[in-house]
N, CA, C and O atoms as a GROMACS GRO file, in nm:
protein
  528
    1MET      N    1  -0.722  -0.297  16.047
    1MET     CA    2  -0.751  -0.418  15.974
    1MET      C    3  -0.622  -0.477  15.918
    1MET      O    4  -0.609  -0.599  15.908
    2ARG      N    5  -0.527  -0.392  15.883
    2ARG     CA    6  -0.400  -0.440  15.829
    2ARG      C    7  -0.325  -0.522  15.934
    2ARG      O    8  -0.264  -0.624  15.901
    3VAL      N    9  -0.328  -0.478  16.060
    3VAL     CA   10  -0.262  -0.552  16.168
    3VAL      C   11  -0.328  -0.688  16.185
    3VAL      O   12  -0.259  -0.789  16.203
    4LEU      N   13  -0.458  -0.692  16.179
    4LEU     CA   14  -0.532  -0.818  16.191
    4LEU      C   15  -0.498  -0.912  16.076
    4LEU      O   16  -0.483  -1.033  16.096
    5LYS      N   17  -0.485  -0.857  15.957
    5LYS     CA   18  -0.451  -0.938  15.840
    5LYS      C   19  -0.316  -1.006  15.861
    5LYS      O   20  -0.304  -1.126  15.837
    6TYR      N   21  -0.217  -0.931  15.904
    6TYR     CA   22  -0.084  -0.991  15.922
    6TYR      C   23  -0.078  -1.081  16.045
    6TYR      O   24   0.006  -1.171  16.051
    7ALA      N   25  -0.164  -1.060  16.142
    7ALA     CA   26  -0.173  -1.153  16.254
    7ALA      C   27  -0.225  -1.288  16.207
    7ALA      O   28  -0.179  -1.392  16.253
    8PHE      N   29  -0.320  -1.287  16.116
    8PHE     CA   30  -0.371  -1.411  16.058
    8PHE      C   31  -0.264  -1.480  15.974
    8PHE      O   32  -0.256  -1.603  15.974
    9VAL      N   33  -0.182  -1.404  15.903
    9VAL     CA   34  -0.074  -1.462  15.824
    9VAL      C   35   0.027  -1.530  15.916
    9VAL      O   36   0.071  -1.641  15.889
   10VAL      N   37   0.064  -1.463  16.024
   10VAL     CA   38   0.156  -1.522  16.121
   10VAL      C   39   0.095  -1.648  16.182
   10VAL      O   40   0.165  -1.748  16.201
   11SER      N   41  -0.032  -1.643  16.211
   11SER     CA   42  -0.101  -1.761  16.263
   11SER      C   43  -0.095  -1.877  16.164
   11SER      O   44  -0.076  -1.991  16.203
   12GLY      N   45  -0.110  -1.848  16.036
   12GLY     CA   46  -0.099  -1.950  15.933
   12GLY      C   47   0.039  -2.014  15.931
   12GLY      O   48   0.052  -2.135  15.919
   13PHE      N   49   0.143  -1.931  15.943
   13PHE     CA   50   0.278  -1.986  15.946
   13PHE      C   51   0.303  -2.068  16.073
   13PHE      O   52   0.376  -2.166  16.070
   14LEU      N   53   0.243  -2.027  16.183
   14LEU     CA   54   0.255  -2.107  16.306
   14LEU      C   55   0.186  -2.242  16.291
   14LEU      O   56   0.234  -2.342  16.344
   15LEU      N   57   0.076  -2.247  16.220
   15LEU     CA   58   0.010  -2.375  16.194
   15LEU      C   59   0.095  -2.463  16.104
   15LEU      O   60   0.096  -2.585  16.121
   16ILE      N   61   0.165  -2.404  16.010
   16ILE     CA   62   0.257  -2.482  15.927
   16ILE      C   63   0.369  -2.538  16.013
   16ILE      O   64   0.408  -2.654  15.996
   17TYR      N   65   0.420  -2.458  16.105
   17TYR     CA   66   0.524  -2.504  16.197
   17TYR      C   67   0.474  -2.623  16.280
   17TYR      O   68   0.546  -2.721  16.298
   18VAL      N   69   0.352  -2.613  16.329
   18VAL     CA   70   0.294  -2.723  16.406
   18VAL      C   71   0.282  -2.848  16.319
   18VAL      O   72   0.310  -2.959  16.365
   19ALA      N   73   0.242  -2.831  16.195
   19ALA     CA   74   0.228  -2.945  16.104
   19ALA      C   75   0.362  -3.012  16.078
   19ALA      O   76   0.369  -3.134  16.061
   20ILE      N   77   0.467  -2.934  16.075
   20ILE     CA   78   0.600  -2.991  16.054
   20ILE      C   79   0.649  -3.064  16.178
   20ILE      O   80   0.707  -3.172  16.168
   21LYS      N   81   0.626  -3.006  16.294
   21LYS     CA   82   0.677  -3.064  16.419
   21LYS      C   83   0.598  -3.184  16.468
   21LYS      O   84   0.655  -3.276  16.527
   22VAL      N   85   0.468  -3.184  16.446
   22VAL     CA   86   0.384  -3.294  16.494
   22VAL      C   87   0.378  -3.400  16.384
   22VAL      O   88   0.337  -3.371  16.272
   23PRO      N   89   0.420  -3.521  16.416
   23PRO     CA   90   0.414  -3.626  16.313
   23PRO      C   91   0.269  -3.665  16.285
   23PRO      O   92   0.180  -3.646  16.368
   24ALA      N   93   0.248  -3.719  16.168
   24ALA     CA   94   0.115  -3.764  16.130
   24ALA      C   95   0.070  -3.874  16.226
   24ALA      O   96   0.148  -3.964  16.256
   25GLN      N   97  -0.053  -3.869  16.272
   25GLN     CA   98  -0.104  -3.965  16.368
   25GLN      C   99  -0.137  -4.099  16.303
   25GLN      O  100  -0.131  -4.203  16.368
   26SER      N  101  -0.171  -4.096  16.178
   26SER     CA  102  -0.210  -4.217  16.108
   26SER      C  103  -0.088  -4.278  16.041
   26SER      O  104  -0.013  -4.207  15.974
   27HIS      N  105  -0.067  -4.408  16.059
   27HIS     CA  106   0.046  -4.473  15.995
   27HIS      C  107   0.014  -4.516  15.853
   27HIS      O  108   0.103  -4.551  15.776
   28ARG      N  109  -0.113  -4.511  15.819
   28ARG     CA  110  -0.151  -4.537  15.681
   28ARG      C  111  -0.225  -4.414  15.629
   28ARG      O  112  -0.286  -4.339  15.706
   29SER      N  113  -0.217  -4.396  15.501
   29SER     CA  114  -0.278  -4.278  15.441
   29SER      C  115  -0.430  -4.284  15.452
   29SER      O  116  -0.491  -4.391  15.446
   30VAL      N  117  -0.490  -4.169  15.468
   30VAL     CA  118  -0.635  -4.159  15.473
   30VAL      C  119  -0.690  -4.193  15.334
   30VAL      O  120  -0.620  -4.179  15.234
   31GLY      N  121  -0.813  -4.237  15.328
   31GLY     CA  122  -0.873  -4.275  15.200
   31GLY      C  123  -0.881  -4.158  15.104
   31GLY      O  124  -0.890  -4.042  15.145
   32GLN      N  125  -0.876  -4.190  14.977
   32GLN     CA  126  -0.878  -4.086  14.875
   32GLN      C  127  -1.009  -4.007  14.876
   32GLN      O  128  -1.009  -3.888  14.848
   33LEU      N  129  -1.118  -4.072  14.908
   33LEU     CA  130  -1.247  -4.004  14.914
   33LEU      C  131  -1.248  -3.899  15.025
   33LEU      O  132  -1.302  -3.789  15.008
   34VAL      N  133  -1.188  -3.932  15.139
   34VAL     CA  134  -1.181  -3.837  15.250
   34VAL      C  135  -1.090  -3.720  15.213
   34VAL      O  136  -1.122  -3.605  15.244
   35GLU      N  137  -0.979  -3.748  15.147
   35GLU     CA  138  -0.890  -3.641  15.102
   35GLU      C  139  -0.963  -3.545  15.008
   35GLU      O  140  -0.951  -3.424  15.021
   36ILE      N  141  -1.038  -3.601  14.915
   36ILE     CA  142  -1.109  -3.517  14.818
   36ILE      C  143  -1.217  -3.434  14.888
   36ILE      O  144  -1.234  -3.316  14.858
   37ALA      N  145  -1.288  -3.494  14.981
   37ALA     CA  146  -1.395  -3.422  15.052
   37ALA      C  147  -1.337  -3.306  15.134
   37ALA      O  148  -1.391  -3.195  15.132
   38ILE      N  149  -1.229  -3.333  15.207
   38ILE     CA  150  -1.169  -3.227  15.288
   38ILE      C  151  -1.107  -3.119  15.199
   38ILE      O  152  -1.113  -3.001  15.233
   39THR      N  153  -1.050  -3.159  15.088
   39THR     CA  154  -0.992  -3.061  14.995
   39THR      C  155  -1.100  -2.972  14.936
   39THR      O  156  -1.081  -2.850  14.926
   40PHE      N  157  -1.213  -3.030  14.898
   40PHE     CA  158  -1.323  -2.948  14.846
   40PHE      C  159  -1.377  -2.853  14.953
   40PHE      O  160  -1.413  -2.739  14.924
   41ALA      N  161  -1.383  -2.901  15.076
   41ALA     CA  162  -1.427  -2.813  15.186
   41ALA      C  163  -1.329  -2.697  15.204
   41ALA      O  164  -1.371  -2.584  15.227
   42ALA      N  165  -1.200  -2.726  15.194
   42ALA     CA  166  -1.099  -2.621  15.208
   42ALA      C  167  -1.108  -2.520  15.094
   42ALA      O  168  -1.099  -2.400  15.116
   43LEU      N  169  -1.126  -2.570  14.973
   43LEU     CA  170  -1.138  -2.479  14.859
   43LEU      C  171  -1.268  -2.398  14.864
   43LEU      O  172  -1.272  -2.284  14.819
   44ALA      N  173  -1.373  -2.458  14.919
   44ALA     CA  174  -1.498  -2.383  14.938
   44ALA      C  175  -1.478  -2.271  15.040
   44ALA      O  176  -1.531  -2.161  15.023
   45CYS      N  177  -1.401  -2.298  15.144
   45CYS     CA  178  -1.369  -2.193  15.242
   45CYS      C  179  -1.286  -2.083  15.179
   45CYS      O  180  -1.306  -1.965  15.207
   46LEU      N  181  -1.194  -2.122  15.093
   46LEU     CA  182  -1.111  -2.024  15.024
   46LEU      C  183  -1.196  -1.932  14.937
   46LEU      O  184  -1.180  -1.810  14.940
   47LEU      N  185  -1.285  -1.991  14.860
   47LEU     CA  186  -1.376  -1.912  14.778
   47LEU      C  187  -1.472  -1.832  14.865
   47LEU      O  188  -1.503  -1.716  14.836
   48GLY      N  189  -1.518  -1.894  14.972
   48GLY     CA  190  -1.610  -1.826  15.063
   48GLY      C  191  -1.549  -1.703  15.128
   48GLY      O  192  -1.620  -1.607  15.159
   49GLY      N  193  -1.419  -1.705  15.150
   49GLY     CA  194  -1.352  -1.589  15.209
   49GLY      C  195  -1.360  -1.466  15.124
   49GLY      O  196  -1.359  -1.353  15.174
   50PHE      N  197  -1.369  -1.486  14.994
   50PHE     CA  198  -1.380  -1.372  14.903
   50PHE      C  199  -1.525  -1.332  14.877
   50PHE      O  200  -1.553  -1.214  14.856
   51VAL      N  201  -1.616  -1.429  14.877
   51VAL     CA  202  -1.753  -1.404  14.833
   51VAL      C  203  -1.852  -1.384  14.947
   51VAL      O  204  -1.929  -1.288  14.947
   52LEU      N  205  -1.851  -1.475  15.044
   52LEU     CA  206  -1.956  -1.476  15.147
   52LEU      C  207  -1.964  -1.350  15.234
   52LEU      O  208  -2.075  -1.306  15.263
   53PRO      N  209  -1.854  -1.290  15.276
   53PRO     CA  210  -1.871  -1.168  15.357
   53PRO      C  211  -1.950  -1.059  15.287
   53PRO      O  212  -2.027  -0.987  15.351
   54ARG      N  213  -1.932  -1.046  15.158
   54ARG     CA  214  -2.007  -0.943  15.083
   54ARG      C  215  -2.154  -0.981  15.068
   54ARG      O  216  -2.242  -0.895  15.070
   55VAL      N  217  -2.179  -1.111  15.052
   55VAL     CA  218  -2.316  -1.156  15.031
   55VAL      C  219  -2.395  -1.155  15.161
   55VAL      O  220  -2.510  -1.112  15.164
   56LEU      N  221  -2.333  -1.203  15.268
   56LEU     CA  222  -2.405  -1.217  15.395
   56LEU      C  223  -2.433  -1.084  15.464
   56LEU      O  224  -2.534  -1.070  15.533
   57LEU      N  225  -2.346  -0.989  15.446
   57LEU     CA  226  -2.360  -0.863  15.519
   57LEU      C  227  -2.394  -0.748  15.424
   57LEU      O  228  -2.311  -0.661  15.398
   58GLN      N  229  -2.514  -0.750  15.375
   58GLN     CA  230  -2.561  -0.643  15.288
   58GLN      C  231  -2.592  -0.520  15.372
   58GLN      O  232  -2.626  -0.531  15.490
   59ALA      N  233  -2.579  -0.404  15.312
   59ALA     CA  234  -2.601  -0.277  15.383
   59ALA      C  235  -2.748  -0.261  15.418
   59ALA      O  236  -2.835  -0.262  15.330
   60GLN      N  237  -2.775  -0.245  15.548
   60GLN     CA  238  -2.912  -0.221  15.594
   60GLN      C  239  -2.920  -0.088  15.668
   60GLN      O  240  -3.010  -0.007  15.643
   61ASN      N  241  -2.826  -0.066  15.756
   61ASN     CA  242  -2.820   0.058  15.831
   61ASN      C  243  -2.712   0.146  15.768
   61ASN      O  244  -2.602   0.098  15.742
   62THR      N  245  -2.741   0.271  15.745
   62THR     CA  246  -2.646   0.357  15.676
   62THR      C  247  -2.568   0.449  15.769
   62THR      O  248  -2.496   0.536  15.721
   63SER      N  249  -2.581   0.433  15.899
   63SER     CA  250  -2.503   0.518  15.988
   63SER      C  251  -2.355   0.485  15.977
   63SER      O  252  -2.320   0.372  15.942
   64ALA      N  253  -2.270   0.580  16.006
   64ALA     CA  254  -2.125   0.562  15.992
   64ALA      C  255  -2.074   0.452  16.084
   64ALA      O  256  -1.988   0.373  16.046
   65GLU      N  257  -2.128   0.447  16.204
   65GLU     CA  258  -2.085   0.343  16.299
   65GLU      C  259  -2.123   0.204  16.250
   65GLU      O  260  -2.044   0.110  16.261
   66ALA      N  261  -2.243   0.190  16.197
   66ALA     CA  262  -2.288   0.060  16.146
   66ALA      C  263  -2.206   0.018  16.025
   66ALA      O  264  -2.174  -0.100  16.010
   67GLN      N  265  -2.171   0.113  15.939
   67GLN     CA  266  -2.089   0.081  15.822
   67GLN      C  267  -1.949   0.035  15.864
   67GLN      O  268  -1.895  -0.059  15.806
   68LEU      N  269  -1.891   0.100  15.964
   68LEU     CA  270  -1.759   0.061  16.012
   68LEU      C  271  -1.763  -0.078  16.075
   68LEU      O  272  -1.672  -0.159  16.052
   69LYS      N  273  -1.865  -0.106  16.153
   69LYS     CA  274  -1.879  -0.240  16.212
   69LYS      C  275  -1.897  -0.346  16.105
   69LYS      O  276  -1.839  -0.454  16.114
   70ARG      N  277  -1.976  -0.317  16.005
   70ARG     CA  278  -1.998  -0.411  15.895
   70ARG      C  279  -1.868  -0.435  15.819
   70ARG      O  280  -1.839  -0.549  15.782
   71TRP      N  281  -1.790  -0.331  15.795
   71TRP     CA  282  -1.661  -0.343  15.726
   71TRP      C  283  -1.565  -0.431  15.806
   71TRP      O  284  -1.496  -0.516  15.750
   72MET      N  285  -1.560  -0.409  15.936
   72MET     CA  286  -1.473  -0.491  16.023
   72MET      C  287  -1.520  -0.636  16.024
   72MET      O  288  -1.438  -0.728  16.017
   73THR      N  289  -1.649  -0.658  16.033
   73THR     CA  290  -1.704  -0.794  16.035
   73THR      C  291  -1.673  -0.866  15.904
   73THR      O  292  -1.635  -0.983  15.906
   74LYS      N  293  -1.689  -0.798  15.793
   74LYS     CA  294  -1.656  -0.858  15.664
   74LYS      C  295  -1.508  -0.897  15.658
   74LYS      O  296  -1.474  -1.004  15.608
   75GLY      N  297  -1.423  -0.811  15.709
   75GLY     CA  298  -1.279  -0.839  15.708
   75GLY      C  299  -1.243  -0.959  15.793
   75GLY      O  300  -1.168  -1.046  15.750
   76ILE      N  301  -1.295  -0.963  15.912
   76ILE     CA  302  -1.266  -1.074  16.003
   76ILE      C  303  -1.323  -1.204  15.950
   76ILE      O  304  -1.259  -1.309  15.960
   77LEU      N  305  -1.442  -1.199  15.893
   77LEU     CA  306  -1.504  -1.318  15.838
   77LEU      C  307  -1.423  -1.373  15.721
   77LEU      O  308  -1.402  -1.494  15.711
   78GLY      N  309  -1.378  -1.286  15.633
   78GLY     CA  310  -1.296  -1.330  15.520
   78GLY      C  311  -1.166  -1.394  15.566
   78GLY      O  312  -1.126  -1.499  15.515
   79LEU      N  313  -1.100  -1.333  15.662
   79LEU     CA  314  -0.974  -1.389  15.714
   79LEU      C  315  -0.997  -1.522  15.784
   79LEU      O  316  -0.913  -1.612  15.776
   80ALA      N  317  -1.109  -1.535  15.851
   80ALA     CA  318  -1.139  -1.661  15.919
   80ALA      C  319  -1.161  -1.774  15.819
   80ALA      O  320  -1.121  -1.888  15.844
   81TYR      N  321  -1.224  -1.745  15.707
   81TYR     CA  322  -1.241  -1.846  15.603
   81TYR      C  323  -1.107  -1.890  15.546
   81TYR      O  324  -1.086  -2.008  15.521
   82PHE      N  325  -1.015  -1.796  15.524
   82PHE     CA  326  -0.882  -1.832  15.473
   82PHE      C  327  -0.806  -1.917  15.575
   82PHE      O  328  -0.736  -2.011  15.538
   83GLU      N  329  -0.821  -1.883  15.700
   83GLU     CA  330  -0.756  -1.961  15.806
   83GLU      C  331  -0.814  -2.102  15.813
   83GLU      O  332  -0.743  -2.197  15.846
   84ALA      N  333  -0.942  -2.115  15.783
   84ALA     CA  334  -1.004  -2.247  15.782
   84ALA      C  335  -0.943  -2.335  15.675
   84ALA      O  336  -0.928  -2.456  15.695
   85CYS      N  337  -0.905  -2.278  15.562
   85CYS     CA  338  -0.838  -2.354  15.457
   85CYS      C  339  -0.706  -2.409  15.509
   85CYS      O  340  -0.672  -2.524  15.482
   86ILE      N  341  -0.632  -2.329  15.582
   86ILE     CA  342  -0.505  -2.373  15.640
   86ILE      C  343  -0.531  -2.482  15.744
   86ILE      O  344  -0.456  -2.579  15.752
   87LEU      N  345  -0.635  -2.466  15.823
   87LEU     CA  346  -0.668  -2.567  15.923
   87LEU      C  347  -0.708  -2.699  15.860
   87LEU      O  348  -0.675  -2.805  15.913
   88PHE      N  349  -0.776  -2.695  15.747
   88PHE     CA  350  -0.807  -2.818  15.676
   88PHE      C  351  -0.679  -2.886  15.628
   88PHE      O  352  -0.670  -3.009  15.628
   89GLY      N  353  -0.580  -2.807  15.588
   89GLY     CA  354  -0.450  -2.864  15.553
   89GLY      C  355  -0.385  -2.933  15.671
   89GLY      O  356  -0.325  -3.040  15.656
   90LEU      N  357  -0.397  -2.873  15.789
   90LEU     CA  358  -0.343  -2.934  15.910
   90LEU      C  359  -0.415  -3.064  15.942
   90LEU      O  360  -0.353  -3.162  15.983
   91VAL      N  361  -0.545  -3.066  15.924
   91VAL     CA  362  -0.623  -3.188  15.948
   91VAL      C  363  -0.576  -3.299  15.853
   91VAL      O  364  -0.558  -3.413  15.895
   92LEU      N  365  -0.558  -3.265  15.727
   92LEU     CA  366  -0.510  -3.365  15.632
   92LEU      C  367  -0.370  -3.414  15.670
   92LEU      O  368  -0.340  -3.532  15.653
   93ARG      N  369  -0.287  -3.327  15.720
   93ARG     CA  370  -0.152  -3.367  15.762
   93ARG      C  371  -0.159  -3.466  15.877
   93ARG      O  372  -0.088  -3.566  15.877
   94VAL      N  373  -0.244  -3.438  15.973
   94VAL     CA  374  -0.258  -3.527  16.088
   94VAL      C  375  -0.316  -3.662  16.046
   94VAL      O  376  -0.280  -3.766  16.102
   95LEU      N  377  -0.405  -3.661  15.947
   95LEU     CA  378  -0.464  -3.785  15.898
   95LEU      C  379  -0.370  -3.866  15.809
   95LEU      O  380  -0.400  -3.981  15.776
   96GLY      N  381  -0.259  -3.807  15.771
   96GLY     CA  382  -0.161  -3.878  15.690
   96GLY      C  383  -0.183  -3.866  15.541
   96GLY      O  384  -0.147  -3.957  15.466
   97ALA      N  385  -0.242  -3.758  15.497
   97ALA     CA  386  -0.267  -3.738  15.354
   97ALA      C  387  -0.136  -3.707  15.281
   97ALA      O  388  -0.031  -3.688  15.343
   98HIS      N  389  -0.145  -3.702  15.149
   98HIS     CA  390  -0.028  -3.672  15.067
   98HIS      C  391   0.024  -3.532  15.101
   98HIS      O  392  -0.053  -3.438  15.115
   99ILE      N  393   0.154  -3.520  15.114
   99ILE     CA  394   0.215  -3.394  15.157
   99ILE      C  395   0.196  -3.284  15.053
   99ILE      O  396   0.190  -3.166  15.088
  100ARG      N  397   0.187  -3.321  14.926
  100ARG     CA  398   0.166  -3.219  14.822
  100ARG      C  399   0.031  -3.151  14.839
  100ARG      O  400   0.018  -3.030  14.821
  101LEU      N  401  -0.069  -3.229  14.872
  101LEU     CA  402  -0.202  -3.174  14.894
  101LEU      C  403  -0.204  -3.084  15.016
  101LEU      O  404  -0.265  -2.977  15.014
  102VAL      N  405  -0.139  -3.127  15.122
  102VAL     CA  406  -0.130  -3.046  15.244
  102VAL      C  407  -0.057  -2.915  15.216
  102VAL      O  408  -0.103  -2.808  15.257
  103ALA      N  409   0.055  -2.923  15.146
  103ALA     CA  410   0.132  -2.803  15.113
  103ALA      C  411   0.051  -2.708  15.024
  103ALA      O  412   0.060  -2.586  15.038
  104LEU      N  413  -0.027  -2.766  14.932
  104LEU     CA  414  -0.110  -2.683  14.845
  104LEU      C  415  -0.213  -2.604  14.926
  104LEU      O  416  -0.233  -2.485  14.901
  105LEU      N  417  -0.278  -2.669  15.021
  105LEU     CA  418  -0.378  -2.599  15.103
  105LEU      C  419  -0.313  -2.491  15.190
  105LEU      O  420  -0.367  -2.382  15.206
  106PHE      N  421  -0.196  -2.523  15.245
  106PHE     CA  422  -0.123  -2.422  15.323
  106PHE      C  423  -0.088  -2.302  15.235
  106PHE      O  424  -0.109  -2.187  15.274
  107ALA      N  425  -0.035  -2.329  15.117
  107ALA     CA  426   0.007  -2.221  15.028
  107ALA      C  427  -0.112  -2.137  14.981
  107ALA      O  428  -0.103  -2.015  14.977
  108LEU      N  429  -0.221  -2.202  14.946
  108LEU     CA  430  -0.338  -2.127  14.901
  108LEU      C  431  -0.395  -2.040  15.012
  108LEU      O  432  -0.434  -1.926  14.988
  109GLY      N  433  -0.400  -2.094  15.134
  109GLY     CA  434  -0.452  -2.016  15.247
  109GLY      C  435  -0.366  -1.895  15.279
  109GLY      O  436  -0.418  -1.785  15.300
  110ILE      N  437  -0.234  -1.914  15.282
  110ILE     CA  438  -0.144  -1.803  15.310
  110ILE      C  439  -0.149  -1.700  15.197
  110ILE      O  440  -0.154  -1.580  15.223
  111ALA      N  441  -0.149  -1.747  15.072
  111ALA     CA  442  -0.154  -1.655  14.959
  111ALA      C  443  -0.283  -1.574  14.959
  111ALA      O  444  -0.282  -1.455  14.931
  112ALA      N  445  -0.394  -1.639  14.991
  112ALA     CA  446  -0.521  -1.568  14.996
  112ALA      C  447  -0.518  -1.460  15.104
  112ALA      O  448  -0.568  -1.349  15.083
  113GLU      N  449  -0.461  -1.493  15.219
  113GLU     CA  450  -0.451  -1.393  15.326
  113GLU      C  451  -0.362  -1.276  15.285
  113GLU      O  452  -0.391  -1.161  15.319
  114LEU      N  453  -0.254  -1.305  15.213
  114LEU     CA  454  -0.162  -1.198  15.173
  114LEU      C  455  -0.219  -1.109  15.063
  114LEU      O  456  -0.201  -0.988  15.067
  115PHE      N  457  -0.288  -1.169  14.966
  115PHE     CA  458  -0.337  -1.091  14.853
  115PHE      C  459  -0.476  -1.032  14.875
  115PHE      O  460  -0.519  -0.947  14.798
  116TRP      N  461  -0.545  -1.075  14.980
  116TRP     CA  462  -0.679  -1.026  15.009
  116TRP      C  463  -0.671  -0.880  15.054
  116TRP      O  464  -0.580  -0.842  15.128
  117ASN      N  465  -0.766  -0.801  15.011
  117ASN     CA  466  -0.771  -0.660  15.047
  117ASN      C  467  -0.910  -0.629  15.102
  117ASN      O  468  -1.010  -0.654  15.034
  118PRO      N  469  -0.918  -0.574  15.223
  118PRO     CA  470  -1.050  -0.547  15.281
  118PRO      C  471  -1.122  -0.430  15.218
  118PRO      O  472  -1.240  -0.408  15.246
  119GLY      N  473  -1.056  -0.355  15.134
  119GLY     CA  474  -1.117  -0.235  15.077
  119GLY      C  475  -1.096  -0.116  15.169
  119GLY      O  476  -1.037  -0.129  15.277
  120ASN      N  477  -1.143  -0.004  15.127
  120ASN     CA  478  -1.128   0.118  15.206
  120ASN      C  479  -1.231   0.119  15.318
  120ASN      O  480  -1.344   0.076  15.300
  121PRO      N  481  -1.190   0.170  15.434
  121PRO     CA  482  -1.289   0.181  15.542
  121PRO      C  483  -1.395   0.284  15.505
  121PRO      O  484  -1.369   0.375  15.426
  122PRO      N  485  -1.513   0.269  15.561
  122PRO     CA  486  -1.621   0.364  15.528
  122PRO      C  487  -1.586   0.505  15.573
  122PRO      O  488  -1.510   0.526  15.668
  123VAL      N  489  -1.644   0.599  15.505
  123VAL     CA  490  -1.620   0.741  15.534
  123VAL      C  491  -1.720   0.788  15.639
  123VAL      O  492  -1.839   0.759  15.629
  124ALA      N  493  -1.670   0.860  15.739
  124ALA     CA  494  -1.756   0.914  15.845
  124ALA      C  495  -1.828   1.039  15.793
  124ALA      O  496  -1.804   1.085  15.681
  125GLU      N  497  -1.916   1.093  15.877
  125GLU     CA  498  -1.994   1.210  15.836
  125GLU      C  499  -1.907   1.332  15.808
  125GLU      O  500  -1.941   1.414  15.724
  126ASP      N  501  -1.794   1.343  15.880
  126ASP     CA  502  -1.709   1.461  15.862
  126ASP      C  503  -1.612   1.446  15.745
  126ASP      O  504  -1.527   1.533  15.725
  127GLY      N  505  -1.624   1.339  15.668
  127GLY     CA  506  -1.540   1.321  15.550
  127GLY      C  507  -1.410   1.248  15.576
  127GLY      O  508  -1.336   1.221  15.482
  128LYS      N  509  -1.379   1.214  15.701
  128LYS     CA  510  -1.257   1.144  15.733
  128LYS      C  511  -1.283   0.994  15.737
  128LYS      O  512  -1.393   0.950  15.771
  129THR      N  513  -1.182   0.916  15.702
  129THR     CA  514  -1.195   0.771  15.712
  129THR      C  515  -1.161   0.728  15.853
  129THR      O  516  -1.116   0.809  15.934
  130ALA      N  517  -1.182   0.603  15.882
  130ALA     CA  518  -1.157   0.550  16.015
  130ALA      C  519  -1.008   0.550  16.048
  130ALA      O  520  -0.971   0.548  16.166
  131ARG      N  521  -0.922   0.552  15.946
  131ARG     CA  522  -0.778   0.550  15.970
  131ARG      C  523  -0.724   0.687  16.010
  131ARG      O  524  -0.618   0.695  16.072
  132GLU      N  525  -0.793   0.792  15.975
  132GLU     CA  526  -0.740   0.928  16.000
  132GLU      C  527  -0.764   0.974  16.141
  132GLU      O  528  -0.726   1.085  16.177
   0.00000   0.00000   0.00000
């Protein structure tokens, strides 16, 4: 899971690179209402990355294999939500939004990916974790 986490971080930095290299498509700034709507969607994704995986995937099957799959799914889902925040920043950049807002979404998405912790992997029947 740690490798996947840092792969998402690298992906976020690559999206920032794309945003820098590709000029904004719109010669005029996007409307303020659109900026606010996309920003709220990005912030909802950011919050969703921390909350929704735990809420959506409640424990139903208690086998070790099912717990490990659920743990992996929660991790991937959380990282995907953080990446969506970065993608919303890229969308705003292409639409010609204020650069401070774009940079804020990029920074929040990368920071969330870096500080997010998937928790410990579930313990198997023999007492060993999935990492051992």
